[in-house]
C-alpha positions, -999 to +999 in steps of 0.1 A: -791+065+436-781+028+434-789+008+403-816-018+407-808-054+396-833-083+391-819-117+400-843-143+383-822-173+393-811-183+428-775-171+434-748-183+459-749-162+490-715-146+484-724-137+448-757-121+460-737-102+487-713-089+460-742-076+439-758-059+469-725-040+475-731-023+441-769-022+437-803-029+451-811-065+443-847-078+437-849-116+437-878-129+415-889-164+409-887-168+372-917-192+372-938-161+381-938-146+347-958-115+354-937-107+385-906-110+364-919-088+337-930-062+363-896-063+380-877-058+347-897-026+340-882-011+371-847-025+367-814-012+354-800-047+350-808-084+354-790-117+359-802-152+355-803-183+332-826-209+317-854-184+310-864-171+275-864-133+277-886-121+248-889-087+233-925-085+247-911-090+282-889-059+278-917-035+267-917-006+291-883-015+306-870+019+298-843+018+325-828-015+315-792-012+304-777-047+308-786-083+310-761-110+322-767-146+315-751-173+336-743-194+306-721-194+275-752-199+252-774-169+246-802-184+225-827-174+252-824-138+240-833-119+209-799-103+204-808-080+176-837-067+196-815-061+226-790-043+204-818-021+190-828-012+225-792-004+235-791-032+261-758-049+267-759-087+268-730-105+287-723-142+290-698-165+307-678-182+279-645-191+296-652-204+331-672-235+320-649-247+292-630-274+311-659-289+330-681-290+299-652-307+279-650-332+308-687-340+303-683-344+265-655-368+270-674-387+297-701-392+271-676-405+246-662-430+271-695-440+286-711-447+252-682-465+237-676-487+267-714-491+275-707-479+311-743-469+320-759-499+304-736-524+320-737-507+354-775-511+354-771-547+342-748-555+372-771-537+397-800-557+383-782-589+394-775-602+359-737-607+363-733-644+370-700-651+351-674-638+327-689-615+301-689-624+264-688-605+231-725-595+235-713-571+263-681-558+247-677-521+239-655-503+214-621-487+219-616-450+222-578-450+221-564-443+187-597-437+170-608-407+149-628-379+165-646-354+144-655-322+161-681-300+145-673-265+159-638-261+173-642-232+196-632-231+233-650-262+244-643-281+211-606-272+215-606-285+251-621-318+238-595-320+211-568-316+237-582-345+257-586-367+226-552-361+210-529-359+241-548-383+264-562-409+240-539-406+209-569-399+188-568-384+153-588-351+154-608-338+124-628-306+127-650-282+109-652-245+119-659-212+103-622-204+106-590-224+111-580-232+147-543-228+144-535-238+180-554-271+177-537-278+144-503-270+159-506-286+193-530-315+187-525-323+150-562-314+143-571-312+106-598-290+092-620-307+067-654-303+051-684-317+071-690-345+046-655-358+050-656-355+088-688-375+090-676-402+067-642-406+084-650-402+121-655-430+147-670-404+170-688-372+159-690-345+185-713-315+179-700-283+196-718-254+179-741-226+194-777-227+184-784-202+156-806-201+126-777-217+106-771-245+131-807-255+139-811-292+128-775-291+114-775-328+120-804-345+102-812-377+084-788-370+055-759-363+079-765-395+099-765-415+067-730-402+059-716-415+092-701-449+097-725-476+109-700-482+138-698-444+147-711-428+179-727-394+179-721-370+208-741-338+215-735-315+245-742-282+227-779-275+222-806-300+215-821-281+186-789-284+166-801-320+159-832-332+142-841-355+171-866-376+151-839-383+125-815-393+152-840-417+167-846-432+133-808-436+127-804-453+160-833-476+155-822-485+120-786-491+129-775-463+106-752-453+135-740-473+165-750-452+194-753-417+209-742-398+240-765-369+247-766-341+273-791-319+255-824-324+238-850-306+217-873-306+246-859-304+282-866-321+305-867-351+281-903-364+280-908-398+297-923-410+264-891-403+244-879-434+225-843-424+235-850-435+271-856-471+260-824-474+238-795-494+254-771-477+229-780-442+242-765-424+272-788-396+282-778-370+307-799-341+322-780-312+306-751-314+331-724-299+308-711-273+334-728-287+364-701-289+390-701-270+423-669-252+413-679-243+378-715-232+385-702-209+413-675-195+390-702-188+363-725-170+388-696-149+400-685-141+365-720-131+354-723-109+385-690-092+377-701-088+341-733-071+351-717-047+376-691-037+350-718-033+323-738-010+345-707+010+353-698+013+316-665-006+320-673-041+307-648-049+279-650-088+278-678-114+276-700-091+256-723-107+230-735-076+212-703-054+212-719-029+189-739-015+219-706-005+235-696+016+205-726+039+209 
């Protein structure tokens, strides 16, 4: 008897065909909550993204052995609960590294050089002569970049900064990143020192109980008034109200944001009216190539997990040891 898989996010045709070679696939619109819960109760595995899968949704899902998220982040899952149930959770940490790092660096450049603001200014017909100091940006080349969380994506950002823009790289991390120190001259420092010394502060941490509101009013006050804050990790790692206050008060110079506490960003958000903010709609890994590779990786993870052969990309490895 074939395994049954629930796909609660639309998948590329070839990825769907791959899954159907190995299992019966039930496609469910994640917006239909009750239908998704009912499908999970009859499933051996599930694949999707951008939906919070709660313990209550898994009650009665006795057959469920594996979940595969098409993302590197896994804050949409209660990992301890999945582990207790013996359900493997897989994610896609490697295939999106470079495209997400590109997004991070595009935020650095766009915010520093006021690209979005001035492009809109030109399109509005305001360019009537040579620009003056009121439209100048700030250099990126040779500046200091502080990266909070030097994992895969943070390391890729450090490579772009050091080798492409001759930037000095400071970082904080739970453990030393010897490759970044050796290859890019990165220096591990305490968060306080990083905030005080950096021209750009880039947040690259997963959302956990420890990192929720990691950046708040106290942290923004430690930054230079000329500094730019970049966040392409998770919105809730930042106290958004404190960020808005810091931008309004001139405590920091600007911000480049791909993630927010509430997504989509409400039309009433003060961030949308700020010329010194570049706001993107959570596009970190959103390229045709990367999103396809993520879907394929997640599908392969799920098939391997159901076969009992998955060795990599496992969030809760303790389940494999049972």
